[in-house]
C-alpha positions as CSV (number, residue, x, y, z in Angstrom):
1,M,-1.5,-18.5,-3.0
2,P,-2.3,-15.5,-0.7
3,E,-2.6,-16.1,3.0
4,Y,-6.1,-14.6,3.3
5,D,-9.0,-14.1,1.0
6,Y,-9.6,-10.7,2.5
7,C,-7.6,-8.4,4.7
8,I,-9.1,-5.4,6.4
9,T,-6.6,-2.8,7.5
10,G,-7.9,-0.6,10.3
11,A,-10.6,-1.4,12.9
12,G,-12.3,2.0,12.9
13,C,-15.8,2.7,11.7
14,A,-15.2,1.7,8.1
15,G,-13.3,-1.5,8.7
16,L,-15.5,-2.8,11.4
17,S,-18.7,-1.9,9.6
18,L,-17.6,-3.7,6.5
19,L,-16.4,-6.8,8.5
20,V,-19.6,-7.3,10.5
21,R,-21.7,-6.9,7.4
22,L,-19.5,-9.5,5.6
23,L,-20.0,-11.9,8.4
24,A,-23.8,-11.5,8.3
25,E,-23.7,-13.2,4.8
26,P,-23.4,-17.0,4.9
27,S,-21.3,-17.1,1.7
28,M,-18.7,-14.8,3.4
29,Q,-18.4,-17.0,6.5
30,Q,-16.2,-19.4,4.5
31,K,-13.7,-16.7,3.5
32,K,-10.4,-16.5,5.4
33,I,-10.3,-12.9,6.7
34,L,-7.7,-10.9,8.6
35,L,-8.3,-7.7,10.5
36,V,-5.3,-5.6,11.4
37,E,-5.4,-2.8,14.0
38,R,-2.7,-1.2,16.2
39,D,-5.0,0.1,19.0
40,D,-7.0,-2.1,21.4
41,K,-10.3,-0.2,20.9
42,S,-11.1,-0.3,24.6
43,A,-11.7,3.5,25.1
44,N,-14.9,5.5,24.4
45,D,-12.9,7.8,22.1
46,R,-15.6,9.2,19.8
47,T,-19.3,9.6,19.2
48,W,-21.2,9.3,16.0
49,C,-24.5,11.1,15.5
50,F,-26.6,10.7,12.4
51,W,-30.2,10.8,11.1
52,E,-32.0,7.7,9.8
53,K,-35.4,6.5,8.8
54,G,-36.5,3.4,10.7
55,E,-34.1,0.9,12.2
56,G,-30.5,0.6,11.0
57,F,-27.9,-2.2,11.1
58,F,-26.6,-0.9,14.4
59,E,-30.0,-0.2,16.0
60,K,-29.2,-2.3,19.1
61,I,-26.4,-0.1,20.2
62,V,-28.0,3.3,19.6
63,Y,-27.3,5.1,22.8
64,Q,-29.8,8.0,22.5
65,R,-32.5,9.1,20.0
66,W,-34.0,12.6,19.5
67,S,-37.2,13.5,17.7
68,A,-36.7,17.2,17.7
69,L,-33.6,19.4,17.0
70,W,-32.8,23.0,17.7
71,F,-30.8,25.3,15.5
72,H,-29.6,28.6,17.0
73,G,-28.3,31.4,14.9
74,R,-26.9,34.5,16.5
75,E,-30.3,36.3,16.1
76,R,-32.9,33.6,15.5
77,S,-33.6,30.0,16.7
78,R,-35.8,27.2,15.4
79,R,-37.1,24.0,16.8
80,M,-37.6,21.3,14.2
81,E,-39.3,17.9,14.3
82,T,-37.1,15.3,12.8
83,A,-39.9,13.0,11.4
84,P,-39.7,10.9,9.2
85,F,-36.1,10.7,10.5
86,V,-34.8,10.0,13.9
87,Y,-31.6,11.7,15.1
88,K,-29.4,9.0,16.7
89,M,-26.2,8.7,18.8
90,I,-23.8,5.7,18.9
91,R,-20.9,5.8,21.3
92,G,-17.5,4.5,20.1
93,I,-17.1,2.0,22.9
94,D,-20.5,0.4,22.3
95,F,-19.7,0.2,18.6
96,Y,-16.3,-1.5,19.2
97,N,-17.7,-3.9,21.7
98,F,-20.7,-4.8,19.5
99,C,-18.4,-5.5,16.4
100,F,-15.7,-7.4,18.2
101,D,-18.3,-9.6,20.1
102,R,-19.6,-10.7,16.6
103,I,-16.2,-11.0,15.0
104,L,-14.6,-13.1,17.7
105,G,-17.5,-15.6,17.3
106,F,-16.2,-16.6,13.8
107,D,-13.3,-19.1,13.3
108,N,-12.6,-17.8,9.8
109,V,-11.5,-14.3,11.1
110,A,-8.1,-13.6,12.6
111,V,-7.5,-10.3,14.4
112,R,-3.9,-9.1,14.5
113,S,-2.4,-6.2,16.5
114,G,0.1,-4.2,14.6
115,R,1.0,-1.1,12.7
116,V,0.2,-1.1,9.0
117,E,3.1,0.5,7.3
118,R,1.8,0.4,3.7
119,V,-0.5,-1.6,1.4
120,G,-0.2,-2.4,-2.3
121,S,-1.0,-4.8,-5.1
122,D,1.3,-7.1,-6.9
123,G,0.6,-9.7,-9.5
124,G,-3.2,-9.8,-9.0
125,D,-3.0,-10.1,-5.2
126,A,-2.7,-7.5,-2.5
127,F,-0.2,-7.1,0.3
128,A,0.1,-5.2,3.6
129,V,3.3,-4.6,5.5
130,V,2.6,-4.9,9.2
131,D,5.4,-4.3,11.7
132,G,7.9,-5.1,8.9
133,R,6.2,-8.4,7.8
134,T,4.4,-8.7,4.5
135,I,1.0,-10.3,4.6
136,T,-0.8,-11.3,1.4
137,A,-4.5,-11.4,0.5
138,G,-6.7,-11.8,-2.5
139,R,-8.1,-8.4,-1.7
140,I,-7.3,-5.7,0.9
141,F,-10.0,-3.3,2.1
142,N,-7.9,-0.4,3.4
143,S,-9.3,2.3,5.7
144,I,-6.0,4.0,6.6
145,P,-5.4,7.3,4.7
146,F,-1.7,7.0,4.0
147,G,0.2,10.2,3.3
148,G,-1.4,13.6,2.8
149,V,-4.6,14.4,1.0
150,P,-4.1,14.4,-2.7
151,G,-5.4,17.1,-5.1
152,S,-4.4,20.3,-6.7
153,S,-4.6,24.0,-6.0
154,R,-8.1,23.9,-7.4
155,D,-9.3,21.8,-4.5
156,W,-10.7,23.3,-1.3
157,R,-9.6,22.3,2.1
158,L,-10.8,23.0,5.6
159,L,-10.5,21.2,8.9
160,Q,-13.5,20.3,11.1
161,H,-11.9,20.2,14.5
162,F,-13.7,19.7,17.8
163,K,-13.5,19.0,21.5
164,G,-16.5,17.8,23.5
165,W,-17.3,17.0,27.1
166,M,-19.9,14.7,28.4
167,I,-21.1,16.6,31.5
168,R,-23.4,15.9,34.4
169,S,-25.2,18.9,35.8
170,L,-26.1,19.0,39.4
171,E,-29.6,20.1,38.4
172,T,-32.0,18.6,35.9
173,V,-31.7,21.1,33.0
174,F,-32.0,19.1,29.8
175,D,-34.8,17.7,27.7
176,A,-33.6,14.3,26.7
177,G,-36.0,14.2,23.7
178,E,-34.5,17.4,22.1
179,A,-30.9,18.0,20.9
180,T,-29.1,21.1,19.5
181,I,-27.6,20.3,16.1
182,M,-25.9,23.7,15.7
183,D,-25.6,26.7,18.0
184,F,-23.6,29.7,16.6
185,R,-24.1,31.9,19.7
186,T,-20.3,32.1,20.3
187,S,-17.3,34.0,18.9
188,Q,-16.7,33.6,15.2
189,D,-13.3,35.3,15.2
190,A,-11.2,32.2,14.5
191,G,-13.6,30.6,11.9
192,A,-17.0,29.1,11.8
193,C,-17.6,28.0,15.4
194,F,-20.7,26.2,16.7
195,F,-21.8,23.9,19.5
196,Y,-23.7,20.6,19.6
197,V,-25.7,19.8,22.7
198,L,-26.8,16.2,22.9
199,P,-28.7,15.3,26.0
200,V,-28.7,11.7,27.2
201,G,-30.7,12.4,30.3
202,A,-32.2,15.2,32.3
203,D,-28.9,16.0,33.9
204,R,-26.3,14.7,31.3
205,A,-25.3,15.9,27.8
206,L,-22.5,15.8,25.4
207,V,-21.5,19.4,24.7
208,E,-19.1,19.8,21.8
209,C,-17.3,22.8,20.4
210,T,-16.7,22.5,16.7
211,Y,-14.8,24.7,14.2
212,F,-14.6,24.8,10.4
213,S,-11.3,26.5,9.8
214,N,-7.7,26.1,8.5
215,E,-6.0,25.3,11.7
216,E,-6.7,23.5,15.0
217,L,-6.8,25.6,18.2
218,P,-4.6,25.2,21.3
219,E,-6.2,22.7,23.8
220,A,-6.8,25.4,26.3
221,E,-8.8,27.5,23.8
222,Y,-11.4,24.7,23.3
223,E,-11.7,24.3,27.0
224,R,-12.1,28.0,27.5
225,L,-14.9,28.1,24.9
226,L,-16.6,25.1,26.4
227,V,-16.6,26.6,29.9
228,A,-17.9,29.9,28.5
229,Y,-20.7,28.2,26.5
230,I,-21.8,25.9,29.3
231,G,-22.0,28.8,31.8
232,G,-23.0,31.7,29.6
233,V,-25.4,30.1,27.1
234,L,-26.7,26.9,28.9
235,K,-26.6,28.7,32.3
236,I,-25.2,25.6,34.0
237,R,-23.0,26.6,36.9
238,D,-22.3,23.3,38.7
239,Y,-21.3,20.3,36.7
240,V,-18.7,17.6,36.4
241,I,-16.9,16.3,33.3
242,L,-17.6,12.6,32.8
243,E,-15.7,12.0,29.5
244,S,-13.8,14.0,26.9
245,E,-13.3,13.6,23.2
246,K,-11.4,15.4,20.6
247,G,-10.9,15.0,16.8
248,V,-10.1,16.4,13.4
249,I,-11.9,15.7,10.2
250,P,-10.5,16.9,6.9
251,M,-13.1,18.6,4.7
252,T,-11.8,18.6,1.1
253,T,-13.0,18.4,-2.5
254,A,-9.8,16.5,-3.4
255,L,-10.7,13.1,-4.7
256,R,-9.0,10.1,-3.2
257,P,-8.2,6.9,-5.2
258,Q,-10.9,4.4,-4.9
259,E,-9.2,1.2,-6.0
260,E,-5.5,0.4,-6.7
261,G,-5.2,-3.1,-8.2
262,A,-6.4,-5.5,-5.5
263,V,-6.5,-2.8,-2.9
264,F,-10.0,-1.3,-2.4
265,H,-10.1,1.8,-0.2
266,I,-12.9,2.4,2.3
267,G,-13.9,5.1,4.8
268,A,-11.8,8.2,5.0
269,A,-9.2,6.6,2.8
270,A,-11.7,6.5,0.0
271,G,-12.9,10.1,0.7
272,L,-16.3,9.1,2.1
273,T,-16.4,12.1,4.4
274,K,-18.8,14.6,2.9
275,P,-16.6,17.6,2.0
276,S,-19.1,20.4,3.0
277,S,-20.3,19.0,6.3
278,G,-17.9,16.4,7.6
279,Y,-20.6,13.8,8.0
280,T,-19.3,10.2,7.5
281,F,-21.1,7.5,9.5
282,Q,-24.1,6.9,7.2
283,F,-22.0,7.2,4.0
284,I,-19.8,4.4,5.4
285,Q,-22.9,2.3,6.1
286,E,-24.3,2.8,2.6
287,D,-20.8,2.0,1.2
288,S,-20.3,-1.1,3.3
289,A,-23.7,-2.5,2.4
290,S,-23.0,-1.9,-1.3
291,I,-19.6,-3.5,-1.2
292,V,-20.9,-6.7,0.5
293,A,-23.9,-7.0,-1.8
294,S,-21.6,-6.7,-4.8
295,L,-19.1,-9.3,-3.4
296,V,-22.0,-11.8,-2.8
297,R,-23.5,-11.2,-6.2
298,N,-20.4,-10.7,-8.4
299,G,-17.3,-11.5,-6.4
300,V,-15.9,-8.0,-6.7
301,P,-16.6,-4.9,-4.6
302,A,-18.5,-1.9,-5.9
303,R,-19.8,1.3,-4.2
304,P,-22.6,3.7,-4.9
305,V,-21.8,6.4,-7.4
306,V,-22.0,10.0,-6.0
307,R,-24.0,12.0,-8.5
308,G,-22.0,14.8,-10.1
309,R,-24.2,17.6,-8.9
310,F,-23.5,16.8,-5.3
311,R,-19.8,17.0,-5.7
312,W,-20.4,20.3,-7.5
313,Y,-22.5,21.6,-4.5
314,D,-19.7,20.6,-2.1
315,R,-17.2,22.6,-4.2
316,I,-19.3,25.7,-4.2
317,L,-20.1,25.5,-0.5
318,L,-16.4,25.0,0.5
319,N,-15.5,27.8,-1.9
320,V,-17.9,30.1,0.0
321,L,-16.7,29.2,3.4
322,A,-12.9,29.0,2.6
323,T,-12.8,32.3,0.9
324,G,-15.0,34.1,3.4
325,K,-17.8,35.1,1.0
326,L,-20.2,34.2,3.8
327,T,-19.7,33.1,7.4
328,G,-20.7,29.6,8.5
329,E,-23.5,31.1,10.6
330,E,-24.9,32.9,7.5
331,V,-24.8,29.7,5.4
332,F,-26.3,27.3,7.9
333,S,-28.8,29.8,9.2
334,A,-30.2,30.1,5.7
335,L,-30.5,26.3,5.4
336,F,-31.9,25.4,8.9
337,L,-34.0,28.4,9.5
338,G,-35.6,28.5,6.0
339,A,-35.9,24.9,4.7
340,G,-37.9,21.9,5.9
341,L,-35.6,19.6,7.9
342,A,-36.4,16.6,5.7
343,D,-35.2,18.6,2.7
344,V,-32.0,19.6,4.5
345,F,-31.3,16.0,5.5
346,A,-31.9,14.7,2.0
347,F,-29.6,17.4,0.6
348,L,-26.8,16.6,3.1
349,D,-27.2,12.9,2.4
350,N,-26.6,13.4,-1.4
351,A,-30.2,12.0,-1.8
352,S,-32.2,15.1,-2.7
353,T,-34.2,15.5,-5.9
354,P,-33.5,18.3,-8.3
355,W,-36.7,20.0,-7.0
356,Q,-35.5,19.8,-3.5
357,D,-32.2,21.2,-4.6
358,L,-33.9,24.2,-6.2
359,K,-35.8,24.9,-3.0
360,I,-32.6,24.8,-1.0
361,M,-30.8,27.0,-3.5
362,G,-33.6,29.5,-3.3
363,L,-32.9,30.1,0.4
364,L,-29.1,30.7,0.1
365,P,-27.7,34.2,-0.5
366,K,-27.6,34.4,-4.3
367,G,-24.7,36.8,-4.8
368,P,-21.9,34.9,-2.9
369,F,-23.0,31.5,-4.1
370,A,-23.2,32.8,-7.7
371,R,-19.7,34.2,-7.5
372,A,-18.5,30.9,-6.1
373,A,-20.2,28.9,-8.9
374,V,-18.7,31.2,-11.5
375,G,-15.3,30.7,-9.9
376,E,-15.6,27.0,-10.1
377,V,-16.5,27.2,-13.7
378,M,-13.5,29.4,-14.4
379,A,-11.3,26.9,-12.6
380,G,-12.4,24.3,-15.1
381,C,-14.0,22.0,-12.6
382,T,-17.1,21.3,-14.7
383,R,-15.3,18.9,-16.9
384,I,-14.7,16.7,-13.8
385,F,-18.3,16.5,-12.7
386,Y,-20.2,16.8,-16.0
387,P,-23.0,16.0,-16.4
388,L,-24.3,17.6,-13.2
389,Y,-27.8,16.0,-13.2
390,I,-27.3,12.3,-13.5
């Protein structure tokens, strides 16, 4: 007999989202569950921003909401109302505290500190090796991407890497109801570079420098760019840095394994990061809700199927960016300066209709995207994603 019914490896966004949703179901409160994580999750180490209609599962810990967004290209800018969506921010520390407050209230859940060395499946059950000791479970939900990203030379890969500062200006310079989702008014020499500006008060904002490129930058270069942007573009001369965050998100069309025996991968380990944008939080929420609903109904996990055409779009867009057919500023300016924001959000959510897709495609530079599409056909990728419109 396995020691646990379920084991969740990793207490990041995916692992904690799944566990708190499991515990919200009465039938899951009788299961013996183990959560394994090596870090203590006591630092505000990241920020998640996403758009959403209405209230979500984590509404109580939304730190800031915006009803309008700015996009700045190098020559044109646009202010966009977000309705019927709201753009929201959740801080990492609030998320961790919220989840662990709930988890620790259940006697059927054990939390163990340790390094997960590997996971696997043997004889119908799953196992995890934690600090040299093997733990068994009826099923493991694994959120740790072991090893490198799989795939072949036909797969595209970029890194989304970023560094951000929560700053407090000595003057009231921000409108807390408006955020900047992308600002390309900075050097593009090292790749597609843009800034987020996410005000949380009249004198405070998270300012983040983000790149889509093949390699990370030296720490000092992010800081140089942040200083130049805050002073040169935002015109803020006197400020203090309250917090700092840094991260790297792989953007790749390579498909990760979804399930290996009794091991069911979740989060980044399952490839839930959208390849062409890096957005992950809401895909994890949709995935967690689907897994729990299927466990309650059928006793086995299941996730939403990504329609083939969206994987195809991701391949084409990464092809365009990775090969330099267009700059990031050219691509995202075409989207955000030309389309309705609701259409863009639906497209980035893999939730757009074919009619919305056609409207979006009509705005993009046709030559570079046509060449990328032909290149993908020549590479034989259509057999993977056929049929496109399902």
